[in-house]
C-alpha positions as CSV (number, residue, x, y, z in Angstrom):
1,M,-55.0,-6.9,-72.1
2,P,-52.0,-9.0,-71.1
3,E,-49.8,-10.1,-74.1
4,E,-50.8,-13.5,-75.4
5,R,-47.9,-16.0,-76.0
6,A,-47.8,-18.9,-78.4
7,N,-48.1,-21.5,-75.6
8,G,-51.4,-19.9,-74.5
9,H,-49.9,-18.3,-71.3
10,T,-49.8,-14.6,-70.8
11,K,-46.6,-12.7,-70.1
12,D,-47.9,-12.0,-66.5
13,Q,-48.5,-15.7,-65.9
14,E,-45.0,-16.6,-67.0
15,I,-43.2,-14.1,-64.7
16,G,-45.6,-14.4,-61.8
17,P,-43.8,-17.2,-59.8
18,E,-40.4,-15.6,-60.4
19,T,-41.7,-12.2,-59.3
20,K,-43.1,-13.8,-56.1
21,R,-39.7,-15.4,-55.4
22,S,-37.9,-12.1,-56.0
23,K,-40.3,-10.3,-53.7
24,K,-39.5,-12.8,-50.9
25,R,-35.8,-12.3,-51.6
26,R,-36.0,-8.5,-51.5
27,A,-38.0,-8.8,-48.2
28,L,-35.2,-10.9,-46.8
29,V,-32.5,-8.5,-47.9
30,E,-34.4,-5.6,-46.3
31,F,-35.0,-7.6,-43.1
32,R,-31.4,-8.6,-42.8
33,Q,-30.4,-4.9,-43.1
34,R,-32.9,-3.8,-40.4
35,V,-31.6,-6.5,-38.0
36,E,-28.0,-5.6,-38.8
37,D,-28.7,-1.9,-38.1
38,A,-30.6,-2.7,-34.9
39,I,-27.8,-4.9,-33.5
40,N,-25.1,-2.4,-34.4
41,G,-27.2,0.4,-33.1
42,N,-27.9,-1.5,-29.9
43,Y,-31.7,-1.2,-30.1
44,L,-32.8,-4.7,-31.2
45,I,-33.3,-5.6,-27.5
46,K,-32.3,-4.0,-24.2
47,C,-29.2,-5.8,-23.0
48,K,-27.9,-5.8,-19.4
49,K,-24.3,-5.8,-20.6
50,D,-22.3,-3.7,-23.0
51,A,-23.4,-3.1,-26.6
52,S,-20.7,-5.4,-28.0
53,N,-22.4,-8.3,-26.3
54,L,-25.5,-7.7,-28.5
55,K,-23.5,-8.7,-31.6
56,E,-23.3,-12.2,-30.2
57,I,-27.1,-12.5,-29.8
58,A,-28.5,-15.8,-31.0
59,L,-31.9,-17.4,-31.3
60,W,-32.1,-21.2,-31.1
61,S,-28.3,-21.3,-31.2
62,V,-28.3,-19.4,-34.5
63,P,-26.5,-16.0,-34.6
64,L,-28.8,-13.2,-35.6
65,L,-26.1,-10.8,-36.8
66,P,-26.3,-11.2,-40.7
67,S,-22.7,-10.1,-41.2
68,A,-21.6,-13.0,-39.1
69,N,-22.3,-15.1,-42.2
70,D,-23.9,-18.0,-40.4
71,E,-25.8,-20.3,-42.7
72,G,-28.8,-20.5,-40.3
73,T,-29.4,-16.8,-40.0
74,D,-31.4,-16.4,-43.1
75,I,-33.4,-19.6,-42.3
76,V,-34.4,-18.2,-38.9
77,L,-35.2,-14.7,-40.3
78,M,-37.3,-16.2,-43.1
79,K,-39.5,-17.9,-40.4
80,F,-40.5,-14.5,-39.0
81,L,-41.0,-13.1,-42.5
82,K,-43.2,-16.0,-43.5
83,A,-45.3,-15.6,-40.3
84,K,-46.0,-12.0,-41.3
85,H,-46.6,-12.6,-45.0
86,Y,-43.2,-11.1,-45.9
87,K,-44.0,-7.7,-44.4
88,V,-40.6,-6.6,-43.1
89,H,-41.8,-4.1,-40.5
90,E,-44.2,-6.6,-38.9
91,A,-41.6,-9.4,-39.0
92,F,-39.0,-7.1,-37.3
93,T,-41.6,-6.2,-34.6
94,L,-42.3,-9.9,-34.0
95,L,-38.6,-10.7,-33.7
96,R,-38.1,-7.9,-31.1
97,K,-41.1,-9.1,-29.1
98,T,-39.9,-12.6,-29.2
99,L,-36.4,-11.6,-27.9
100,K,-38.0,-9.5,-25.2
101,W,-40.3,-12.3,-24.2
102,R,-37.4,-14.8,-24.0
103,G,-35.5,-12.3,-21.8
104,D,-38.5,-12.0,-19.4
105,F,-39.4,-15.7,-19.5
106,W,-35.9,-16.9,-18.5
107,P,-35.1,-14.3,-15.8
108,E,-32.0,-16.2,-14.7
109,E,-30.3,-15.3,-18.0
110,E,-27.6,-12.7,-17.4
111,N,-27.1,-11.7,-21.0
112,C,-29.1,-11.4,-24.2
113,N,-28.0,-14.6,-25.7
114,N,-30.8,-17.0,-24.9
115,N,-29.1,-20.1,-26.3
116,S,-31.1,-23.3,-26.2
117,N,-28.0,-25.1,-25.2
118,N,-27.8,-23.2,-21.9
119,N,-29.1,-24.5,-18.6
120,N,-32.4,-22.5,-19.0
121,V,-34.2,-25.7,-20.1
122,R,-35.7,-27.5,-17.1
123,A,-35.4,-31.2,-16.8
124,E,-38.7,-32.9,-17.8
125,P,-40.6,-34.5,-14.8
126,D,-40.8,-38.3,-14.9
127,N,-39.9,-38.7,-18.5
128,L,-43.1,-37.0,-19.7
129,W,-41.3,-35.6,-22.7
130,F,-38.8,-37.3,-25.1
131,S,-37.6,-37.1,-28.7
132,D,-37.4,-40.4,-30.6
133,G,-37.3,-41.0,-34.4
134,R,-37.8,-38.7,-37.3
135,D,-40.4,-38.1,-40.0
136,K,-40.1,-38.7,-43.7
137,E,-38.4,-35.3,-44.2
138,G,-36.0,-35.7,-41.3
139,R,-37.9,-33.7,-38.7
140,P,-37.5,-34.8,-35.1
141,L,-40.6,-36.5,-33.5
142,C,-41.1,-35.0,-30.0
143,Y,-43.5,-36.7,-27.7
144,N,-45.4,-35.2,-24.8
145,L,-47.2,-37.7,-22.6
146,L,-49.8,-35.6,-20.9
147,G,-52.0,-38.4,-19.7
148,K,-49.6,-40.1,-17.3
149,K,-50.6,-39.9,-13.7
150,S,-47.3,-38.4,-12.7
151,H,-48.1,-35.5,-15.1
152,H,-51.4,-34.5,-13.3
153,K,-49.6,-33.2,-10.2
154,Y,-48.0,-30.4,-12.3
155,L,-51.4,-29.1,-13.2
156,S,-52.5,-27.5,-10.0
157,G,-52.4,-24.2,-8.1
158,E,-49.1,-22.4,-8.0
159,K,-47.3,-24.9,-10.3
160,I,-49.1,-23.7,-13.4
161,E,-46.4,-21.2,-14.3
162,D,-43.7,-23.8,-13.7
163,Y,-45.6,-26.2,-15.9
164,L,-45.8,-23.6,-18.6
165,R,-42.1,-23.1,-18.4
166,W,-41.6,-26.9,-18.6
167,R,-43.7,-27.1,-21.7
168,V,-41.7,-24.3,-23.3
169,G,-38.5,-26.0,-22.1
170,C,-39.5,-29.2,-23.9
171,L,-40.0,-27.3,-27.1
172,E,-36.5,-25.8,-26.7
173,K,-35.0,-29.2,-26.2
174,G,-36.7,-30.3,-29.4
175,I,-35.3,-27.3,-31.2
176,G,-31.9,-28.4,-30.0
177,N,-32.2,-31.3,-32.4
178,L,-32.7,-29.1,-35.4
179,N,-30.1,-28.2,-38.1
180,F,-30.6,-24.7,-39.4
181,K,-28.7,-25.3,-42.6
182,A,-29.6,-25.7,-46.3
183,G,-31.3,-29.1,-46.6
184,G,-31.4,-29.7,-42.9
185,A,-34.5,-30.2,-40.7
186,D,-35.5,-26.7,-39.3
187,S,-38.8,-27.7,-37.7
188,I,-40.2,-30.4,-35.4
189,I,-43.3,-32.5,-35.1
190,Q,-44.9,-32.5,-31.7
191,I,-46.9,-35.6,-30.8
192,I,-49.0,-34.8,-27.7
193,D,-50.6,-37.9,-26.2
194,L,-53.8,-37.2,-24.2
195,E,-54.5,-40.8,-23.2
196,N,-55.8,-40.6,-19.6
197,A,-55.5,-36.8,-19.6
198,P,-57.4,-35.0,-16.8
199,G,-61.0,-34.0,-17.6
200,P,-62.6,-30.7,-18.6
201,A,-63.4,-29.9,-15.0
202,T,-59.7,-29.1,-14.4
203,K,-59.7,-25.3,-14.8
204,E,-55.9,-25.3,-14.8
205,V,-56.0,-27.3,-18.1
206,R,-58.1,-24.6,-19.8
207,L,-55.9,-21.8,-18.4
208,I,-52.7,-23.5,-19.6
209,Y,-53.9,-24.0,-23.1
210,K,-55.3,-20.5,-23.3
211,K,-51.7,-19.3,-22.6
212,L,-49.7,-21.9,-24.4
213,I,-51.3,-21.8,-27.9
214,P,-50.8,-18.0,-28.4
215,L,-47.3,-18.3,-27.0
216,L,-46.3,-20.9,-29.5
217,H,-47.9,-18.9,-32.3
218,D,-46.3,-15.6,-31.4
219,H,-42.7,-16.7,-30.4
220,Y,-42.0,-19.9,-32.3
221,P,-43.0,-19.1,-35.9
222,G,-42.3,-22.0,-38.3
223,V,-40.6,-24.1,-35.6
224,V,-43.4,-26.6,-35.2
225,Y,-44.3,-28.2,-38.5
226,K,-47.3,-30.1,-37.0
227,N,-48.9,-30.6,-33.6
228,L,-50.4,-34.1,-33.7
229,I,-52.8,-34.4,-30.7
230,I,-53.4,-38.1,-30.4
231,N,-55.8,-40.2,-28.3
232,V,-58.0,-37.2,-28.1
233,P,-61.0,-37.5,-25.7
234,A,-64.3,-35.8,-26.7
235,W,-64.0,-33.1,-24.0
236,F,-60.7,-31.9,-25.3
237,L,-62.1,-31.0,-28.7
238,T,-64.7,-28.8,-27.1
239,I,-62.2,-26.9,-25.1
240,H,-59.6,-26.6,-27.8
241,A,-62.1,-25.3,-30.3
242,L,-62.5,-22.2,-28.2
243,N,-58.8,-21.7,-27.9
244,L,-58.3,-22.1,-31.7
245,R,-60.2,-18.8,-32.2
246,L,-57.2,-17.1,-30.8
247,I,-54.9,-18.1,-33.6
248,T,-54.8,-17.6,-37.3
249,Q,-56.0,-20.1,-40.0
250,R,-52.4,-20.8,-40.9
251,S,-51.8,-22.0,-37.3
252,K,-55.0,-24.0,-37.2
253,N,-53.6,-26.1,-40.1
254,K,-50.7,-27.1,-37.8
255,F,-53.0,-28.8,-35.4
256,V,-54.2,-32.4,-36.2
257,F,-56.6,-34.1,-33.7
258,V,-56.5,-37.9,-33.8
259,K,-59.0,-40.3,-32.2
260,P,-57.5,-43.4,-30.4
261,S,-58.6,-45.7,-33.2
262,K,-56.7,-43.6,-35.9
263,V,-53.4,-43.0,-34.2
264,T,-51.2,-45.3,-36.2
265,E,-52.9,-44.3,-39.5
266,A,-52.3,-40.6,-38.7
267,L,-48.6,-41.1,-37.7
268,L,-47.9,-43.0,-40.9
269,K,-48.8,-39.9,-43.0
270,Y,-45.7,-38.3,-41.6
271,A,-43.3,-41.0,-40.5
272,T,-42.3,-44.5,-41.7
273,P,-43.2,-47.5,-39.4
274,E,-39.5,-48.0,-38.3
275,N,-39.6,-44.4,-36.9
276,I,-43.0,-44.9,-35.0
277,L,-42.9,-46.3,-31.5
278,V,-44.3,-49.8,-31.1
279,Q,-46.9,-48.5,-28.5
280,Y,-48.3,-46.4,-31.3
281,G,-48.5,-49.3,-33.9
282,G,-45.0,-48.9,-35.3
283,L,-41.8,-51.0,-35.2
284,K,-39.5,-48.8,-33.1
285,R,-38.5,-50.1,-29.7
286,D,-36.5,-48.5,-26.9
287,N,-32.8,-49.5,-26.8
288,D,-33.3,-51.9,-29.7
289,T,-30.2,-54.1,-30.3
290,E,-31.8,-56.1,-33.2
291,F,-33.0,-53.5,-35.7
292,S,-32.3,-49.9,-36.6
293,T,-34.2,-47.4,-38.7
294,D,-31.8,-48.4,-41.6
295,D,-33.2,-51.9,-41.7
296,K,-35.6,-52.4,-44.7
297,V,-39.3,-52.6,-43.9
298,L,-41.6,-54.5,-46.3
299,E,-45.4,-54.1,-46.5
300,L,-48.4,-55.8,-47.9
301,N,-52.2,-55.4,-47.9
302,I,-54.7,-57.9,-46.6
303,K,-58.2,-57.7,-48.1
304,A,-61.3,-57.7,-45.9
305,N,-62.3,-61.1,-44.7
306,S,-59.2,-62.8,-46.1
307,T,-55.9,-64.5,-45.0
308,C,-52.4,-63.9,-46.1
309,T,-49.0,-65.4,-45.3
310,I,-45.5,-63.9,-44.8
311,Q,-42.7,-66.3,-45.7
312,I,-39.2,-65.8,-44.5
313,P,-36.9,-68.2,-46.4
314,I,-33.9,-69.6,-44.5
315,N,-31.4,-71.3,-46.8
316,E,-28.8,-72.3,-44.3
317,A,-28.6,-74.0,-40.9
318,E,-27.3,-72.7,-37.6
319,V,-28.7,-69.2,-37.8
320,T,-31.0,-67.3,-35.6
321,V,-33.9,-65.4,-37.2
322,T,-35.6,-62.3,-35.7
323,W,-38.7,-60.7,-37.2
324,D,-41.0,-57.8,-36.5
325,V,-44.7,-57.6,-37.7
326,T,-47.3,-55.0,-37.1
327,V,-50.8,-54.5,-38.6
328,V,-52.4,-51.0,-38.8
329,G,-55.5,-51.0,-36.7
330,Y,-54.8,-54.6,-35.6
331,E,-58.2,-56.5,-35.4
332,V,-56.5,-59.6,-36.9
333,T,-55.2,-63.0,-35.7
334,Y,-51.8,-64.4,-36.5
335,K,-49.9,-67.7,-36.2
336,E,-46.2,-68.4,-36.6
337,E,-44.5,-71.7,-37.5
338,F,-41.3,-73.1,-38.9
339,I,-41.6,-75.4,-42.0
340,P,-38.4,-77.3,-42.9
341,D,-37.5,-78.0,-46.5
342,D,-37.0,-81.7,-45.7
343,D,-40.4,-83.4,-46.0
344,C,-39.2,-85.9,-43.4
345,S,-38.8,-83.2,-40.7
346,Y,-41.5,-81.9,-38.5
347,K,-43.2,-78.5,-38.6
348,I,-42.6,-76.5,-35.4
349,L,-45.4,-74.3,-34.1
350,L,-43.8,-71.1,-32.8
351,Q,-47.0,-69.2,-31.9
352,K,-50.5,-70.7,-31.9
353,E,-53.2,-68.6,-33.4
354,K,-53.6,-65.4,-31.3
355,K,-55.3,-62.0,-31.6
356,M,-52.9,-59.2,-32.4
357,G,-53.1,-56.3,-29.9
358,E,-49.6,-54.8,-30.5
359,G,-46.6,-55.2,-32.7
360,V,-45.0,-58.7,-32.6
361,R,-41.4,-59.6,-32.4
362,N,-40.1,-63.1,-32.2
363,T,-36.8,-65.0,-32.5
364,F,-36.0,-68.6,-33.5
365,P,-32.8,-70.5,-33.9
366,I,-32.7,-72.5,-37.2
367,R,-31.1,-76.0,-37.2
368,E,-31.9,-76.8,-40.9
369,P,-33.0,-75.0,-44.0
370,G,-36.7,-74.1,-44.2
371,K,-38.9,-71.0,-43.8
372,I,-40.7,-69.1,-41.2
373,V,-44.4,-68.8,-42.1
374,I,-46.6,-66.1,-40.5
375,T,-50.3,-66.5,-41.2
376,I,-52.5,-63.4,-40.7
377,A,-56.3,-63.6,-40.8
378,N,-58.2,-60.4,-41.3
379,G,-61.8,-61.0,-40.2
380,S,-62.8,-57.3,-40.4
381,F,-64.7,-55.6,-43.2
382,A,-61.7,-53.2,-43.9
383,K,-58.5,-53.7,-45.8
384,K,-55.4,-53.9,-43.5
385,K,-51.9,-52.8,-44.1
386,V,-49.0,-55.0,-42.7
387,F,-45.4,-53.9,-42.1
388,Y,-42.7,-56.4,-41.4
389,R,-38.9,-56.9,-41.3
390,Y,-36.5,-59.6,-40.5
391,K,-32.8,-60.5,-40.3
392,S,-30.7,-63.5,-39.5
393,R,-27.3,-63.9,-37.7
394,P,-25.1,-66.9,-37.0
395,S,-26.3,-68.9,-34.0
396,V,-23.9,-69.2,-31.0
397,P,-23.1,-73.0,-30.7
398,L,-24.5,-74.6,-27.6
399,Y,-21.0,-75.7,-26.3
400,M,-20.1,-72.0,-26.1
401,F,-22.8,-71.5,-23.5
402,I,-21.7,-74.6,-21.6
403,K,-18.1,-73.6,-21.6
404,S,-18.9,-70.1,-20.4
C-alpha cells in the first residue's frame, strides 16, 4: 500500500507530477544527444554537399544542432517529442522523415538547410492568404480565403500539386512570424474561410484534403495550435469527417468547424475583438490610421428584447471624436446622435435608426461640450455582447483648409 501522508495524499501522488516532468526532461536530453550524434555522424539526412554543411541544418529557421546553443532548438525538438508521447526513437524517426520530405518537396533547394526565409515559399495567388492580428496568447492569426472565385482556378487538373505546394508555402510564411524562444509564440492559428467554396462534386477538393491533412499532421507537429474552419457548408463536414479518420484524436482536437452564424463567437474564444477583422465581426480594419490593437476596448451586454445606450462624454470643444461599435451576431438596430450640454442647443442626429449588419465606425467634429449617444435595440430572444472603443483628437480649424 502507498504510504499515507498527514494531508491525505500518498507519497506516489505527491511525486507524480514531478516525475512526469523529469521523464520529459530526460527524454529531451536523450533526444538532443541522438540529434547531435546524427548531425556529427552525417546520417541525420542525406546532404548533397559536404558533411560540414549538415551542422548548419535548420528547421523553421531554428538550428537543429544542440551544441549550437540556440534557444529555439529545444522548443522545436520538444514538438516532435510531444507528437510521439516522448518516445525518443519515434520522435527521432519523425524528425528524419520530416527533413527528408522537406528536401523532396522543395527540389530547388541546393542544400539541407530548408530555411523558411529562403525563396522556397511561393507567392500566394490573388491575396488568398494573409496574416493579420494575434490571439490572446500572441499567436499569429493566419487566414486562408478558400471561397474566393480567384481561388477556384487553382483546384483543377495538373495544378493540384502546385496548389498543395502553395498551401504548404502559406503555412511556412505563417511560421516565419513565430518566435521560438522562451515565452514567445511558437505556434499559429489557421483560419480557413470556406464561404463560397466549391462544392463536393469537385474531386480535386477531396484529393487535396486527403493529402493535406496527413501532411500537416506528419511534418508540422505542434506548429498549428488550432485550425478554425469557418463559414462551413454542410457538404464539407461530410467530406472532412472521412479524412479525419486518417489522423489521431489529438489532431482532431485541433480542428474546429464553425457555421456562418457562429463565426464571431468562435473567434472571440481565441482572440480579442481588436484583433479580429471587421468582416468577421471584430474591430480590426485594414490600414487603420485611427485605432490600433493597443487602444482599449470596452464591452457591455444587452438583455433580450431590451435597449441600451453607449455614452461618449465630450468635455471640450473643437475636437473630433471617432468611435467603433460591433455587436456579436448583430440582429440589432442602432441610432447615433450628439446631445450638447447646453439645453438651449439642438440635438444632432448623426445616424437615424438602422439595422446593424457589420461593425460601425463614425466620426464627428465637436463644436461644444456634450456627449455622443449610441442607442442599440436588441429585439431578439438572446442576450447580445457589444464591443466599442473611441478616441478624440483636436479638430483642424476651418481656416487651415481654406488656406491650404
